[in-house]
N, C-alpha and C positions, 0 to 999 in steps of 0.2 A: 503493500500500499504505500503511495506517494503523496507528498503534500500537493502536487499538481492536481492528482485526482481527487482529492477533498475539496480543493479550491474550485474545480470545475463543477463537483455535484453541488456544492453550496450556492454557487451562483446561479446554478440551473434552478434550485428552488427558490432563491431569492428574486429573481427576475421572471420566474415561470415560463422561462423561454429559452431553448438552446441557443438560437440565434443571438439573442441579446447577452447571455453568459458568453458566448465566443467573441462577441465585440468588445466586452469589457475587460477580458482576459487577454486580449490580443492573440485569440487562437481560431482555428476555423472550426466549424460545424463538427466535421467529421472527427477531429481531435475530440471535441467536447464528447461526442457520443462514444467514441473510444475509451475515454477515461470512465465513464460511467459505466459501460459495458465491463471493464475490467473489474470495477469495484462490485458489481453485481456478481461476478463469476468467482472472485476471491470470497466474498460474503456468502455465498449461494443464497442469495435473496434477490426478489425483484424489490428495485428501489424507486423506478419512476416508471409509469405506464404512459406512453405517448401515441395518440392516435392522431388522424388528420385534424381533428378539431379541436383537442385539448390535451392538457398535461396534467397528469394526477400524480401525486406525490404517495406512495404508499404508507402504511403505519410503520415498516420497518425502515422506510427511507425518512420518515421524520425522527425515528430515534438515532438514525446515523446522522442526519442534520444536526442535532443537538450535541453529539459527541465530536462531530468534526469541527463545529464552532468552537468548542472548548479546546482541542488540539491546535487548531489555528492561532487562536487567541494567545495560547501559551506559548507558541513558537514565536510569534510578534512580539510578546512582552520580552522574552529571552534575549532576542535580538536587539531590543531596545535598551535592554538592562545592560548588555555586555558591550555592544558597539556603539550606542549612541541613537538618538532620535533621527527620523527622516532619512534612513537609508533606503537606498534602491537595489532591489536584489537581482542577481544574475545566477540562473541555475547552469551549471557548466559541466559537460562530461569531458573527462580528459583520458587519454591512453597512456601507457607507462612511461615511456620515455618523455613525452611533454610534461607528465605530471610531475617528475622528479626534477628534470634537467633544464625545462623551458619556462613552465608557469611561474615558478617562484620569481624569477626575475622579470616577468611581464606583470604579474599582479604587483610586485614592489612598486615598479614604474608607474603604472596606471594609479594604483592607489594613492601615491603622493600627490597626484593632480586631481584626483576625484575621491576624496575621502568619504563622500557619501554613498559609495556604491559598496554593496557586501555581496560575497560570493557563496553559493553552495557548490561544492566541486564534488563529483563522483568518479573515482579511478577504475578503469576496467580495460581490457585490450582495445584495439581498434573498433573490432566488429561491435562489441559491446556498446562502445561510446557511440557509434553512428545508430545503432538501435535506439538509443534513449533519446536520440534527435527524432527519429521516425515515429516513436511513441509519444512525443510530447512532453517526458518528464524532465528534458533540459532546454534552455534555450540554443545552446550550440555546444558544439564539442570541438576540441583540439585533438587531432589524430595523426597517427604516422603512415596512412594508407588510405588509397582512395578505393572506393568500391562503385560498381554499377547501380545506382539508387537514382531512379529518374526523379524522386521526389526531394533530392537534397543537392544543395550548391556545395560544391567543395572550391575553396579558394586557397592556393598555396601562400605560405607566409614565411616558411623557414626551410633552409635546406642543410642537409649533414651528408658525412659519408659513412660508408660501412668499413671497419677495419678488423683485422684479425687480433684478437687478444690473447696472450699465452702468459704462464707464469714466469716469475723471474727466476731462471736457473741457468746453469752453464749451457746446456743445450740450446737453449733460445737465446742467450747471450752471444752465443756464436753466430746464430742466425743474424742476431743484430749488428754485428760486427763485420760480417761478409755480405750482408743483404740476401734476401729471400724471395721467392716467388710464391703464388698461391699454390702451385703444384707442389711445392715442399713440404706443405702442412697437410697433405691429403693422407698421410699415414698416420697422423696423430689423434689420440681421443677427442672426440669433439663433445661439446656440450650444447644442444640445440634448445631454441625456443619452441612452446607448444603452438599448435593452430591457433589463429584469431589475432596473433600478433603481426604487427605491419613490417616488424622487423624479419620475421620468418618469411612473411611473402616476399620481401627483398632477396633474404638469402637464397631462398629456392629460385629466384628468377635468375639470380647471377650465377648459381651453380649449373643451371639449365643452360644458360648461354655459354658456359666453358666447358659443356659436355660432361659434367659430373652428375652422376644420379646419385641419390640420396641413400641408396642401399650400399653404395660402393665406399662409403664412409663408415668409421668405426664410432658409432654414437654411445657413450658411457652414460649419458643422463640426459632426459628432457624435463624442462622445466618451464613454468609460467612465471615464476618470480624472476625479475631481472636482479635484485640484489641477491639472491642466493646463486645466481650464475655467475656475478662477480666475486662473491666470496669463495666460490667453487674454484674460481680461476686462481685467484691469491693463494688458494691452499695446494693448488696443484693437481686437481682432479682432471683437468683438461683444458683444452682451448675452445674458443668461440669466435663468431663473428658478431660484433656488437656495432651498434651506432657510436661514432666518435665522441658524440656529447655525452653518452652514457658512462664513457670509460676514462674520459679526460682526467678526471681527479685522480684515479688510481695510478694511471701512467706519470703523472706529474709528480707523485709521491714515490714511485719506482716501486709500487707493489705490484704491477703488470707490466709487461711490455706490448706496444701497439706496432703492428705492421700494416702499412697501406696496401691495399688491392691496387690491381693494374690501373695506370694513369688516366685510362678511358672509362673506368668505373662510373656509371652516371650517378650524379647526387641523389641523395634520398629526400623527399620532399615531405614536409609537413603540412596539414591543411586545417583551415577553419571549416567547420561543416554546420550547416543550419537548414532548416526545412524551407522549400520553396512555398508550402501551403500554409506557413505561418506569417502573421503579421507582427514584425520586431519591435519591440518598446524602443523608443529613443535611446535609452542608455546602454541597451544591447547592441545597437547600431554604432553607438559611440565607441563601445569597446571592440567590435569587429574591425573598425577603421584605425584604431589604436594599434591593434595586433598587426594589421597590414603593414603598417609604416614602421612598426618597431625595429624589425631586423633589416630594413631598407637602409636605415640611419647608422 
């Protein structure tokens, strides 16, 4: 159950209209309907009966309305208590690498100029972050992968490179001294990302373009936790292909070694994602413009 779903339900009850609720929440009617349907499925109860002539709130619906109002009021009071009044909220989905290595510097810079904007952020893999955009539970997402979703707009805002990350030991220090190519690492134990990760998709594409099949490499572990992969490399479990931004700090402290892939390796792109079917609030549009410009300057 999401705050967005409760907000949609409360608005429908108060305005007695799906269209009016959509207008006041800057959403589309299909999104409002989807939120109500999700609540009804989760609670296994009919909340609103809608015909061509009228809209009727059920007894269960009125019970939920009272509870939802209390929950939303408590949320607003907490935000006011801890962050100050008159704050505007942006619900933000974010995939793994943007969450840890891009979002903090963006929010710091944006927050210094816009102190009245407050963020709710949910981390998942790229696929999950885009799904949140599609179901209307977030205003936008920052992801490391582009999907074929007709209802979404993908705006590139930042680029990165993939690198090979290895433990610091005599074997790889020799590679660092004499230089190494991608083919030199194919016999090494690999730590791989799980499906859904934007990095995983980029790795698969890179290996395919070099005629390397996934079955030909020795995979010692598959993980969906980036921090676990980083620590495993430091501790000598194996090597991995990572986003440079996610490994830079460990390389600078000499906890791991980084090896660039071939010079013609395409840059990895990170995207702002929002729904084409959603009316974005002015402060959300302002944040999107800020992120677009942040890495250009």
